[in-house]
Backbone as CSV, one residue per row, in Angstrom:
resi,resn,N_x,N_y,N_z,CA_x,CA_y,CA_z,C_x,C_y,C_z
1,UNK,-19.838,-5.047,5.908,-18.249,-5.479,6.018,-17.514,-3.987,6.113
2,UNK,-16.540,-3.996,6.954,-15.768,-2.711,6.980,-14.273,-3.185,6.565
3,UNK,-13.901,-2.403,5.415,-12.619,-2.765,4.847,-11.782,-1.312,5.102
4,UNK,-10.701,-1.759,5.602,-9.475,-0.626,5.956,-8.588,-0.935,4.947
5,UNK,-7.997,0.192,4.143,-6.874,0.106,3.032,-5.907,0.970,3.423
6,UNK,-4.739,0.656,3.931,-3.635,1.612,4.487,-2.494,1.346,3.380
7,UNK,-1.905,2.648,2.958,-0.990,2.584,2.117,0.199,3.685,2.622
8,UNK,1.322,3.606,1.803,2.332,4.086,1.913,2.741,4.488,0.357
9,UNK,2.893,5.960,0.063,2.866,6.276,-1.217,3.832,7.407,-1.411
10,UNK,5.002,7.392,-2.248,5.885,8.316,-2.404,5.650,9.305,-3.635
11,UNK,5.106,8.554,-4.719,4.991,9.392,-5.953,3.515,9.451,-6.376
12,UNK,2.640,8.833,-5.624,1.153,8.706,-5.981,0.782,7.453,-6.585
13,UNK,1.706,6.736,-7.063,1.408,5.317,-7.785,0.613,4.447,-6.730
14,UNK,1.087,4.295,-5.539,0.571,3.314,-4.737,-0.736,3.920,-4.037
15,UNK,-0.716,5.068,-3.963,-2.196,5.789,-3.435,-3.228,5.550,-4.525
16,UNK,-2.858,5.751,-5.838,-3.809,5.414,-6.920,-4.327,3.775,-6.877
17,UNK,-3.426,2.959,-6.709,-3.601,1.641,-6.649,-4.658,1.078,-5.304
18,UNK,-4.192,1.987,-4.230,-5.127,1.725,-3.013,-6.620,2.205,-3.398
19,UNK,-6.579,3.306,-3.996,-7.979,3.988,-4.397,-8.765,3.083,-5.150
20,UNK,-7.962,2.535,-6.349,-8.753,1.575,-7.213,-9.286,0.193,-6.507
21,UNK,-8.510,-0.281,-5.641,-8.814,-1.503,-4.819,-10.032,-1.044,-4.090
22,UNK,-10.254,0.263,-3.462,-11.350,0.564,-2.690,-12.609,0.562,-3.616
23,UNK,-12.247,1.110,-4.979,-13.425,1.084,-5.733,-13.977,-0.356,-6.144
24,UNK,-12.983,-1.173,-6.164,-13.229,-2.655,-6.411,-14.033,-3.213,-5.322
25,UNK,-13.703,-2.929,-4.190,-14.424,-3.434,-2.937,-15.826,-2.909,-3.102
26,UNK,-16.101,-1.693,-3.494,-17.435,-1.004,-3.521,-18.244,-1.735,-4.801
27,UNK,-17.702,-2.060,-5.799,-18.183,-2.626,-6.829,-18.847,-4.079,-6.468
28,UNK,-17.986,-5.011,-5.615,-18.358,-6.049,-5.286,-19.283,-6.007,-4.127
29,UNK,-19.302,-4.936,-3.235,-20.193,-4.901,-2.146,-20.513,-3.453,-1.985
30,UNK,-21.656,-3.027,-2.794,-21.925,-1.503,-2.576,-22.321,-1.125,-1.234
31,UNK,-22.696,-2.027,-0.434,-22.930,-1.673,1.105,-21.690,-1.535,2.013
32,UNK,-20.418,-1.922,1.487,-19.357,-2.047,2.338,-18.884,-0.693,2.526
33,UNK,-18.282,-0.605,3.973,-17.755,0.662,4.559,-16.348,0.545,4.317
34,UNK,-15.646,1.392,3.507,-14.220,1.234,3.118,-13.614,2.824,3.483
35,UNK,-12.550,2.450,4.328,-11.592,3.685,4.826,-10.512,3.290,3.864
36,UNK,-9.957,4.429,3.103,-8.621,4.193,2.367,-7.744,5.395,2.909
37,UNK,-6.732,5.069,3.628,-5.976,5.970,4.396,-4.439,5.790,4.082
38,UNK,-3.668,7.004,4.077,-2.336,6.950,4.113,-1.921,6.435,5.539
39,UNK,-0.852,5.816,5.638,-0.345,5.199,6.648,-0.176,6.080,7.805
40,UNK,0.084,7.330,7.625,0.212,8.342,8.799,-1.295,8.558,9.516
41,UNK,-2.503,8.304,8.697,-3.805,8.383,9.259,-4.227,7.108,9.865
42,UNK,-3.727,6.076,9.807,-4.199,4.675,10.176,-3.961,4.203,11.362
43,UNK,-4.412,4.857,12.509,-4.142,4.472,13.900,-4.756,3.133,14.232
44,UNK,-4.278,2.598,15.373,-4.940,1.446,15.984,-6.486,1.275,15.994
45,UNK,-7.156,2.676,16.339,-8.548,2.561,16.462,-9.092,2.390,15.107
46,UNK,-8.618,2.690,14.132,-9.200,2.427,12.680,-9.095,0.770,12.499
47,UNK,-7.821,0.556,12.472,-7.589,-0.773,12.033,-8.170,-1.772,12.878
48,UNK,-8.380,-1.569,14.263,-9.062,-2.644,15.160,-10.552,-2.706,14.716
49,UNK,-11.212,-1.977,13.916,-12.579,-2.192,13.525,-12.602,-2.880,12.209
50,UNK,-11.535,-3.037,11.568,-11.698,-3.860,10.111,-12.033,-5.207,10.091
51,UNK,-12.824,-5.681,9.195,-13.210,-6.908,8.841,-12.130,-7.329,7.877
52,UNK,-11.693,-6.715,7.110,-10.683,-6.803,6.080,-9.665,-5.664,6.203
53,UNK,-8.496,-6.057,6.422,-7.242,-4.755,6.276,-6.375,-5.357,5.162
54,UNK,-6.402,-4.121,4.256,-5.514,-4.366,2.975,-4.554,-3.261,3.031
55,UNK,-3.026,-3.798,2.996,-1.946,-2.900,3.528,-0.916,-3.026,2.207
56,UNK,-0.595,-1.694,1.789,0.453,-1.774,0.426,1.319,-0.780,0.645
57,UNK,2.222,-0.775,0.016,3.456,0.258,-0.093,4.321,-0.031,-1.228
58,UNK,5.294,1.083,-1.711,6.155,0.875,-2.801,7.379,-0.090,-2.374
59,UNK,7.705,-0.686,-3.386,9.011,-1.588,-3.280,10.235,-0.741,-3.386
60,UNK,10.898,-0.628,-2.306,12.462,-0.112,-2.415,13.450,-0.891,-2.025
61,UNK,14.294,-0.918,-2.962,15.460,-1.775,-2.622,14.933,-3.217,-2.397
62,UNK,14.138,-3.772,-3.298,13.646,-5.016,-3.450,12.714,-5.612,-2.157
63,UNK,12.416,-4.573,-1.218,11.561,-4.884,-0.335,10.764,-3.696,0.178
64,UNK,10.209,-3.759,1.585,9.450,-2.523,2.075,10.367,-1.305,2.147
65,UNK,9.775,-0.273,2.034,10.488,1.207,2.333,11.164,1.197,3.735
66,UNK,12.296,1.811,3.823,12.814,2.267,5.089,13.186,3.829,5.076
67,UNK,13.479,4.167,6.294,13.532,5.657,6.372,14.729,6.293,5.317
68,UNK,15.845,5.321,5.215,16.745,5.660,4.321,16.338,5.754,2.816
69,UNK,15.584,4.680,2.321,15.042,4.673,1.064,13.942,5.843,0.801
70,UNK,13.252,6.056,1.629,12.099,7.134,1.550,13.017,8.607,1.337
71,UNK,14.021,8.669,2.176,14.816,10.049,2.018,15.582,10.022,0.888
72,UNK,16.006,9.067,0.255,16.805,8.817,-1.153,15.748,9.211,-2.177
73,UNK,14.372,8.781,-2.068,13.400,8.970,-2.930,13.110,10.506,-3.172
74,UNK,13.009,11.107,-1.927,12.925,12.631,-2.087,13.980,13.318,-2.532
75,UNK,15.169,12.944,-2.165,16.340,13.621,-2.904,16.253,13.359,-4.283
76,UNK,15.901,12.457,-4.853,15.936,12.124,-6.346,14.634,12.748,-6.917
77,UNK,13.628,12.988,-6.401,12.356,13.642,-6.758,12.806,15.250,-6.786
78,UNK,13.525,15.643,-5.589,13.984,17.176,-5.666,14.625,17.699,-6.896
79,UNK,15.335,16.744,-7.405,16.359,17.199,-8.378,15.654,17.087,-9.863
80,UNK,14.475,16.825,-9.885,13.590,16.611,-11.361,12.903,17.942,-11.518
81,UNK,12.973,18.636,-12.706,12.223,19.624,-13.093,10.772,19.330,-13.367
82,UNK,9.860,20.038,-12.897,8.534,19.756,-13.146,7.810,18.771,-12.357
83,UNK,8.538,18.216,-11.309,7.958,17.186,-10.353,7.654,17.882,-9.088
84,UNK,7.244,19.140,-9.112,7.096,19.757,-7.642,5.783,18.923,-6.892
85,UNK,4.839,18.547,-7.520,3.769,18.001,-6.823,4.165,16.564,-6.334
86,UNK,4.990,15.756,-7.019,5.387,14.557,-6.549,6.647,14.771,-5.517
87,UNK,7.249,15.706,-5.636,8.399,16.031,-4.669,7.639,16.086,-3.333
88,UNK,6.493,17.029,-3.452,5.992,17.283,-2.204,5.341,16.243,-1.493
89,UNK,4.498,15.438,-2.408,4.149,14.235,-1.763,5.246,13.108,-1.223
90,UNK,6.190,13.056,-1.928,7.303,12.281,-1.347,7.994,12.640,-0.045
91,UNK,8.133,14.162,0.320,8.624,14.675,1.121,7.695,14.536,2.351
92,UNK,6.381,14.687,2.241,5.323,14.348,3.114,5.412,12.993,3.600
93,UNK,5.690,11.970,2.736,5.506,10.677,3.295,7.015,10.336,4.101
94,UNK,8.000,10.895,3.518,9.291,10.530,4.086,9.127,11.025,5.556
95,UNK,8.590,12.154,5.862,8.655,12.834,7.111,7.848,12.128,8.052
96,UNK,6.687,11.303,7.550,5.888,10.565,8.230,6.364,9.124,8.835
97,UNK,5.564,8.502,9.260,6.046,7.154,9.810,5.842,6.241,8.432
98,UNK,6.581,5.427,8.062,6.478,4.299,7.119,5.829,3.247,7.595
99,UNK,5.685,2.235,6.685,4.936,0.951,7.060,5.612,0.164,8.152
100,UNK,7.052,0.102,8.060,7.817,-0.554,9.050,7.418,-0.111,10.515
101,UNK,7.403,1.106,10.650,7.313,1.720,11.872,5.916,1.475,12.246
102,UNK,4.871,1.611,11.355,3.524,1.555,11.554,3.212,0.138,11.988
103,UNK,3.759,-0.907,11.630,3.594,-2.150,11.973,3.998,-2.413,13.450
104,UNK,4.754,-1.449,13.971,5.177,-1.860,15.340,4.003,-1.288,16.396
105,UNK,3.120,-0.437,15.808,1.885,-0.184,16.832,0.647,-0.724,16.047
106,UNK,0.762,-1.727,15.207,-0.475,-2.524,14.767,-0.775,-3.482,15.854
107,UNK,-1.859,-3.496,16.482,-2.320,-4.417,17.546,-2.536,-5.916,16.903
108,UNK,-2.219,-6.818,17.653,-2.420,-8.153,17.152,-4.138,-8.212,17.107
109,UNK,-4.399,-9.048,16.227,-6.132,-9.199,16.183,-6.388,-10.749,16.575
110,UNK,-7.809,-10.809,16.821,-8.325,-12.120,16.800,-8.414,-13.005,15.464
111,UNK,-8.097,-14.233,15.486,-8.166,-15.084,14.363,-9.678,-14.875,13.594
112,UNK,-9.378,-14.764,12.337,-10.794,-14.556,11.444,-10.815,-13.194,10.935
113,UNK,-9.682,-12.155,11.367,-9.779,-10.952,10.680,-8.896,-11.085,9.457
114,UNK,-9.646,-10.778,8.368,-8.929,-10.979,7.034,-7.855,-9.978,6.489
115,UNK,-7.155,-10.216,5.853,-5.907,-9.168,5.471,-5.401,-9.664,4.006
116,UNK,-5.010,-8.602,3.306,-4.112,-8.800,2.084,-3.099,-7.633,1.914
117,UNK,-2.223,-8.185,1.103,-0.960,-7.147,1.026,-0.826,-6.841,-0.607
118,UNK,-0.331,-5.710,-0.746,-0.166,-5.215,-2.069,1.240,-4.396,-2.090
119,UNK,1.903,-4.303,-3.527,2.735,-3.222,-3.597,2.868,-2.635,-4.926
120,UNK,3.624,-1.669,-5.288,4.024,-1.173,-6.466,5.420,-1.421,-6.670
121,UNK,5.707,-1.824,-7.861,7.167,-2.069,-8.230,7.564,-1.945,-9.727
122,UNK,8.711,-2.046,-10.034,9.098,-1.959,-11.369,8.889,-3.285,-11.920
123,UNK,8.851,-3.386,-13.301,8.752,-4.305,-14.204,9.614,-5.422,-14.229
124,UNK,10.884,-5.321,-13.969,11.854,-6.267,-13.914,11.646,-7.440,-12.912
125,UNK,12.317,-8.558,-13.150,12.173,-9.690,-12.393,12.807,-9.463,-11.057
126,UNK,13.915,-8.645,-11.108,14.737,-8.337,-9.818,14.260,-7.250,-8.759
127,UNK,13.074,-6.659,-9.242,12.471,-5.654,-8.526,12.334,-5.985,-7.036
128,UNK,12.093,-7.009,-6.864,11.714,-7.353,-5.507,10.369,-7.411,-5.106
129,UNK,9.947,-7.249,-3.996,8.474,-7.209,-3.468,8.287,-6.920,-2.070
130,UNK,7.732,-5.645,-1.877,7.231,-5.254,-0.658,6.075,-5.920,-0.102
131,UNK,5.291,-6.337,-0.916,4.129,-7.036,-0.525,4.425,-8.244,0.324
132,UNK,5.332,-9.126,-0.111,5.629,-10.323,0.583,5.998,-9.916,2.155
133,UNK,6.853,-8.990,2.417,7.098,-8.665,3.774,6.011,-8.121,4.429
134,UNK,5.016,-7.257,3.775,3.843,-6.750,4.330,2.901,-8.001,4.740
135,UNK,2.726,-8.891,3.846,1.990,-10.037,4.323,2.539,-10.843,5.393
136,UNK,3.910,-10.976,5.622,4.461,-11.584,6.636,4.204,-11.018,7.955
137,UNK,4.257,-9.591,8.025,4.151,-8.900,9.165,2.490,-9.024,9.656
138,UNK,1.742,-8.934,8.596,0.266,-9.123,8.903,-0.022,-10.470,9.459
139,UNK,0.520,-11.645,9.037,0.367,-12.766,9.666,0.966,-12.809,10.984
140,UNK,2.087,-12.145,11.164,2.709,-12.102,12.462,1.839,-11.590,13.464
141,UNK,0.917,-10.482,13.096,-0.065,-9.935,13.958,-1.312,-10.664,14.105
142,UNK,-1.150,-11.856,13.371,-2.492,-12.560,13.504,-3.611,-12.583,12.617
143,UNK,-3.061,-11.788,11.736,-4.382,-11.814,10.472,-4.363,-12.869,9.654
144,UNK,-5.437,-13.199,9.125,-5.742,-14.340,8.201,-5.481,-13.509,6.820
145,UNK,-4.193,-13.842,6.231,-3.900,-13.434,4.729,-4.661,-14.203,3.880
146,UNK,-5.715,-13.486,3.100,-6.516,-14.145,2.419,-6.380,-14.352,0.692
147,UNK,-5.169,-13.749,0.545,-4.863,-13.626,-0.989,-3.319,-13.580,-0.968
148,UNK,-2.807,-14.230,-2.218,-1.339,-14.041,-2.314,-0.796,-12.792,-2.446
149,UNK,0.301,-12.046,-1.951,0.617,-10.713,-2.074,0.670,-10.322,-3.522
150,UNK,0.108,-9.359,-3.798,-0.020,-8.769,-5.224,0.784,-7.606,-5.480
151,UNK,1.590,-7.532,-6.851,2.392,-6.373,-7.277,1.702,-5.813,-8.264
152,UNK,1.593,-4.503,-8.302,1.073,-3.663,-9.467,2.377,-2.896,-10.066
153,UNK,2.416,-3.082,-11.479,3.765,-2.482,-12.088,3.637,-0.957,-12.324
154,UNK,4.871,-0.316,-12.055,5.141,1.120,-12.266,6.201,1.026,-13.506
155,UNK,6.000,1.995,-14.453,6.921,2.123,-15.469,8.002,3.151,-14.998
156,UNK,9.220,2.641,-15.184,10.132,3.591,-14.773,10.250,3.506,-13.194
157,UNK,11.081,4.459,-12.692,11.318,4.457,-11.082,10.036,5.040,-10.443
158,UNK,9.747,6.075,-10.876,8.550,6.852,-10.218,7.279,7.047,-10.914
159,UNK,6.964,6.036,-11.854,5.742,6.050,-12.644,5.869,6.704,-13.999
160,UNK,4.793,6.513,-14.630,3.281,6.304,-14.213,3.039,4.784,-13.994
161,UNK,1.780,4.392,-13.601,1.604,3.079,-13.653,1.514,2.603,-14.791
162,UNK,1.790,1.279,-14.995,1.811,0.513,-16.284,0.308,0.595,-16.664
163,UNK,0.097,0.516,-18.019,-1.261,0.362,-18.594,-2.259,-0.708,-18.005
164,UNK,-3.210,-0.514,-17.615,-4.040,-1.483,-17.064,-3.996,-1.825,-15.830
165,UNK,-2.981,-1.487,-15.014,-2.994,-1.753,-13.472,-3.951,-1.341,-12.570
166,UNK,-4.583,-0.219,-12.935,-5.659,0.285,-12.148,-6.899,-0.657,-12.297
167,UNK,-7.242,-0.996,-13.424,-8.267,-2.055,-13.797,-8.003,-3.304,-12.926
168,UNK,-6.802,-3.805,-13.202,-6.326,-4.904,-12.403,-6.429,-4.911,-10.894
169,UNK,-6.064,-3.670,-10.432,-6.332,-3.191,-8.942,-7.912,-3.361,-8.498
170,UNK,-8.680,-2.784,-9.322,-10.015,-2.969,-9.103,-10.533,-4.356,-9.081
171,UNK,-10.130,-4.975,-9.960,-10.564,-6.342,-9.898,-10.095,-7.232,-8.823
172,UNK,-8.723,-6.835,-8.435,-8.158,-7.593,-7.273,-9.024,-7.311,-5.992
173,UNK,-9.248,-5.884,-5.840,-10.050,-5.565,-4.677,-11.541,-6.110,-4.642
174,UNK,-12.049,-6.270,-5.817,-13.461,-6.898,-5.837,-13.361,-8.447,-5.359
175,UNK,-12.266,-8.997,-5.802,-12.046,-10.494,-5.550,-11.842,-10.735,-4.163
176,UNK,-11.203,-9.801,-3.351,-11.057,-9.880,-1.871,-12.327,-9.975,-1.001
177,UNK,-13.348,-9.409,-1.551,-14.658,-9.305,-0.871,-15.276,-10.858,-0.845
């Protein structure tokens, strides 16, 4: 089985969750071929070969990130002392394609190609969900969404991940197989 995990990450939290999901897939199926890629590296040639496509991103303004929300995140991170690495990752993400534009180039697939969606978000009920929009777009491209969209909690605005979320991501990844 070939699993492709595509993620957008501003502060590293979504990347960490994506990597934990990849570990979970490997735990459930040690022979699985797993690619875990930032959105900028996940072209149609890679996604076309997936038996399972897992897509995730941060929740910004109650939904999927936008060009505006990514640039606002960079501005906020640049103002923090001691956050140079996070600011660099945020800048790199903001300058590349976000998930919204990536979906424009995602080819439709044949029925039977499985997919799942996840996000990172704040702990409050009003945080919203990027994963719901991701799942809708996957369905629109004819992927069979095999799990409810999953959210992983970030403490504060830019992290760190809430205690236990990496273990939960590994378990979720294993359950997808």
